[in-house]
N, C-alpha and C positions, 0 to 999 in steps of 0.2 A: 925591580918588578913592581908593576902597578897592582894595587889591591883595593879592596873596598874601603871607602871613606878617604881616599886620596883625592886631592884637587889636582887637576891636570889642565894643560892647554892643548888644544887641537893643533897639531903641527903639519897636517897634510890634508889638502882639499880632496885628494884622490880617493881616500877611504870614506869620506862623508858626503859625497855627492848625493843630492836628492833627500837629505835628511833634515834640512832646515838649519844645520849647523855650518859654521865657516871656520877656516883656519884662523887661529888666534883666540877663538872663544874659550872661556873658562868653564869647566864642568867639574862636577863631583861624581866620582865613581861610586855607585851604590851596590854593585855586585858584579860577579863574573859568572859566565855560563859556558859549558862545553856543548858544542853543537856538531853534528856530523858535517864533515868537509864536503861530502858529495853523497848523492843518492846511491851510487854504485858501491861505495864502501862505507857503511854506517859505523864501522869501528875506527875509521880514521877521523879524528876529531880536531877541532880548533877551538880556541878560547875567544869569547867575545865579552865585552864589558857593557854593563848597563850604566848610563850616565844621566845626570840631570844638569841642566844649564844653570850657571851662576851669572847674575847680572849685578854689577856693583858689589854691594855686600849682602845681597839677598839671594837665597836659593829659590829658584822658580819651580816650586813643587807642583806636580800635576794633581789636580783635584777635579771634582765634578763641576764646580762652578767657574773653571777657567780653561783656557786653551793650551796650557803648558803640557809638555810631553816628556817622557823618559825615552832615551835613545839607546839603541843597541849598536855598539861600535867595535871595530877591530882595535885592539890595544896598541897596534903598531902606529896608529894615527894620534896617539896621546903621549905627552911628556909631562912628568910630575913637576909641579912648581917647587921652588926651593923651600927649605924647612921653615924659614921665617914667615914666608907667605902662607905656608900650610897652617902654621899656628894661628896667624891672624884670621884667616878664613874660617878656621874651626871655631875660634872665639865669636866671630860674627854669626855663625849658625846657632851657637848656644844662646846668643842674645835674641836672635830671631824666634827661636822656639822655646825660650824661657828655661834653658837648661843650664 
């Protein structure tokens, strides 16, 4: 199961069309949201993930002074990276933000 603070690769172009992301991009999951699946049945819900793109060893954080974005994606289009890469990427973020 994909959860917040997991690094993932985008494995499907189908679910990310028009978002600016492509298959193979590395992203960090920053949260999950439940949203209505349709207007007709607001009680039927689906889960979407909020992600931020990772380029190299840098997290591309959206800020007022840049054009970076957070994206809302279907988690079916994501696959978690392996534990070793997860640890390395987490260390890189800690270095980037001084933590």
